[in-house]
C-alpha positions as CSV (number, residue, x, y, z in Angstrom):
1,X,10.7,-13.6,-12.3
2,X,13.8,-14.7,-10.6
3,X,17.0,-12.7,-10.0
4,X,18.6,-13.6,-13.3
5,X,15.5,-12.4,-15.2
6,X,15.5,-9.2,-13.1
7,X,19.1,-8.6,-14.1
8,X,18.2,-9.1,-17.7
9,X,15.2,-6.6,-17.3
10,X,17.5,-4.0,-15.7
11,X,20.0,-4.5,-18.6
12,X,17.2,-4.0,-21.2
13,X,15.8,-1.0,-19.4
14,X,16.6,2.6,-20.1
15,X,19.2,2.7,-17.3
16,X,22.0,2.9,-19.8
17,X,23.9,-0.1,-18.6
18,X,26.2,-1.7,-21.1
19,X,26.9,-5.1,-19.8
20,X,25.2,-7.9,-17.8
21,X,27.9,-7.5,-15.1
22,X,27.0,-3.9,-14.6
23,X,23.3,-4.7,-14.5
24,X,24.0,-7.4,-11.9
25,X,26.0,-5.0,-9.8
26,X,23.2,-2.4,-9.9
27,X,20.6,-5.0,-8.9
28,X,22.7,-6.3,-6.1
29,X,23.4,-2.7,-4.9
30,X,19.6,-2.0,-4.7
31,X,18.9,-5.3,-2.9
32,X,21.8,-4.7,-0.4
33,X,20.5,-1.2,0.3
34,X,17.0,-2.6,1.1
35,X,18.6,-5.1,3.5
36,X,20.7,-2.5,5.2
37,X,17.6,-0.2,5.5
38,X,15.6,-2.9,7.1
39,X,18.4,-3.7,9.6
40,X,18.9,0.0,10.5
41,X,15.5,1.7,10.3
42,X,13.2,-1.4,10.2
43,X,11.4,0.3,7.2
44,X,12.2,1.0,3.6
45,X,9.5,3.1,1.7
46,X,9.7,3.3,-2.1
47,X,7.0,5.8,-3.1
48,X,4.8,4.4,-5.9
49,X,6.1,0.9,-5.3
50,X,5.6,-0.1,-1.7
51,X,7.0,-0.4,1.8
52,X,9.2,-3.1,3.2
53,X,9.0,-3.4,7.0
54,X,10.1,-5.7,9.8
55,X,7.4,-7.2,12.0
56,X,7.6,-9.5,15.0
57,X,5.9,-12.9,14.8
58,X,5.0,-14.2,18.2
59,X,5.9,-17.7,19.5
60,X,3.2,-20.2,18.8
61,X,2.3,-23.8,18.9
62,X,1.8,-25.7,15.7
63,X,0.7,-29.3,14.9
64,X,2.5,-31.6,12.6
65,X,-0.2,-32.9,10.3
66,X,1.5,-36.3,9.6
67,X,2.1,-37.2,13.3
68,X,-0.3,-35.0,15.1
69,X,2.5,-34.0,17.4
70,X,2.4,-30.4,18.9
71,X,5.5,-28.4,18.6
72,X,6.6,-24.9,19.6
73,X,7.8,-22.4,17.1
74,X,10.0,-19.6,18.5
75,X,9.2,-15.9,18.0
76,X,11.1,-14.3,15.2
77,X,11.2,-11.2,13.0
78,X,9.9,-11.4,9.5
79,X,10.0,-9.0,6.5
80,X,6.6,-7.7,5.4
81,X,5.8,-5.9,2.1
82,X,2.8,-3.6,1.6
83,X,2.4,-2.6,-2.0
84,X,1.8,1.0,-2.9
85,X,-1.3,2.3,-4.7
86,X,0.5,2.7,-8.0
87,X,1.8,-0.9,-7.9
88,X,-1.7,-2.2,-7.1
89,X,-3.2,-0.1,-9.9
90,X,-0.7,-1.4,-12.4
91,X,-1.7,-5.0,-11.7
């Protein structure tokens, strides 16, 4: 499912939205709220769905498989998602 399909699913849901534009605004609002929550609190927990969190990935050395050259990759922060029990059970 891509973002366009998600917007269509929101439009077709029981949310009571009347147009594709309003469904897209609602979807964008939820995604923006998750981004802001991760920036501010480093964690967004949606009970029954899962938890988004920010984790640190350490600097490391990697090898280019084509050339065999060793390169350094800088440390960075990445988004991690841990699904909730209800989500796991539904799959």
